[in-house]
Legacy VTK file of the C-alpha trace (Angstrom):
# vtk DataFile Version 3.0
C-alpha trace
ASCII
DATASET POLYDATA
POINTS 123 float
85.712 135.777 102.564
84.341 137.190 105.545
83.602 134.902 109.341
80.466 131.961 108.156
77.824 131.153 110.311
78.874 128.524 113.023
78.564 124.856 110.921
76.209 123.665 113.552
73.684 125.909 112.529
73.172 125.260 108.960
71.085 122.586 108.309
71.986 120.502 105.192
75.907 121.621 103.974
76.678 122.952 100.443
77.933 120.882 97.542
81.808 122.253 97.394
82.575 120.522 94.222
82.669 123.607 92.001
84.713 125.961 94.324
87.381 123.183 95.489
87.463 122.053 91.573
88.919 125.360 90.910
91.239 125.784 93.705
92.758 122.578 92.839
92.728 123.802 89.001
94.389 126.886 89.370
97.094 125.774 92.367
98.101 123.091 90.114
98.146 125.446 86.702
100.095 127.396 89.139
102.653 125.499 90.524
103.025 122.437 88.174
101.877 122.607 84.843
103.012 126.159 83.716
106.083 124.927 84.723
106.181 122.211 82.674
106.411 120.127 85.728
104.672 115.910 84.898
103.517 115.054 88.486
103.903 111.548 89.252
100.893 109.998 91.309
102.222 110.002 94.738
103.253 113.725 94.348
99.287 114.393 92.560
98.431 112.704 95.954
100.382 114.256 98.429
99.302 117.916 96.670
95.706 116.605 96.696
96.100 116.139 100.033
97.869 119.214 101.273
94.953 121.292 99.646
92.227 118.929 101.302
93.862 120.593 104.752
94.287 124.264 103.584
90.808 124.238 102.740
89.835 122.867 105.479
92.418 125.195 108.260
90.557 128.163 106.074
87.350 126.984 106.554
87.843 126.469 110.485
89.284 130.023 110.609
86.173 131.028 108.667
83.866 129.227 110.930
85.298 130.843 114.050
88.328 128.276 115.232
85.465 125.855 114.588
85.036 122.640 111.938
83.253 120.113 113.489
84.309 116.607 112.362
81.174 116.244 110.216
82.221 119.283 108.491
85.685 117.890 108.010
84.501 114.619 106.496
81.965 116.417 104.139
84.717 118.871 103.203
87.321 116.089 102.852
84.554 113.954 100.618
83.875 116.567 98.795
87.527 117.086 97.895
88.490 113.585 97.527
85.698 113.756 94.487
87.794 116.606 92.859
90.418 114.935 93.584
89.265 111.348 92.036
87.165 113.744 88.728
90.485 115.374 87.737
93.259 112.087 88.679
91.329 109.396 88.225
94.248 107.613 88.702
94.214 108.876 91.447
91.813 105.685 92.210
94.258 103.091 92.415
96.466 104.769 95.330
93.433 106.022 97.660
90.592 105.119 98.791
88.129 107.856 100.646
88.450 106.712 103.571
92.329 106.781 103.719
92.162 110.068 101.972
89.726 111.154 105.033
91.269 109.925 107.767
94.479 111.360 106.376
93.040 114.734 106.550
91.550 114.356 109.766
94.773 113.170 111.306
96.617 116.231 109.531
94.157 118.816 111.142
95.413 118.090 114.660
98.495 120.161 113.961
98.631 121.852 110.408
100.712 123.858 110.120
103.295 121.767 110.408
101.948 119.212 107.906
101.412 121.876 105.658
104.962 123.754 106.106
106.871 120.737 106.509
105.557 119.788 102.331
105.519 122.918 101.096
109.404 123.640 102.055
110.222 120.157 100.074
108.107 121.044 97.314
108.331 124.582 96.377
111.034 126.434 94.775
LINES 1 124
123 0 1 2 3 4 5 6 7 8 9 10 11 12 13 14 15 16 17 18 19 20 21 22 23 24 25 26 27 28 29 30 31 32 33 34 35 36 37 38 39 40 41 42 43 44 45 46 47 48 49 50 51 52 53 54 55 56 57 58 59 60 61 62 63 64 65 66 67 68 69 70 71 72 73 74 75 76 77 78 79 80 81 82 83 84 85 86 87 88 89 90 91 92 93 94 95 96 97 98 99 100 101 102 103 104 105 106 107 108 109 110 111 112 113 114 115 116 117 118 119 120 121 122
């Protein structure tokens, strides 16, 4: 993907549901299901959070280093909807607000969150 317009210049925020759904399905298939690894609800939630952070980092880069709070919340909200759609049991583990706050907090130092997570959870 090339650079996108700065988010503030777009009048309406797009729906990313299908794009995020494909991303998360492919990621889970590659890292877990293809290896017959079963995930607990906590592991699924952690994977969803880290995936949302990855998406936000990617969009921030594509937008030229800028991802305003309203866009961060929009993207995270869209990703939360995908997570609940694919894994309904996560509704018992987190709320949309808690999910968004976690990702927002992580975006202050995303590299630390992501590297720490992937060091523990990837072969």
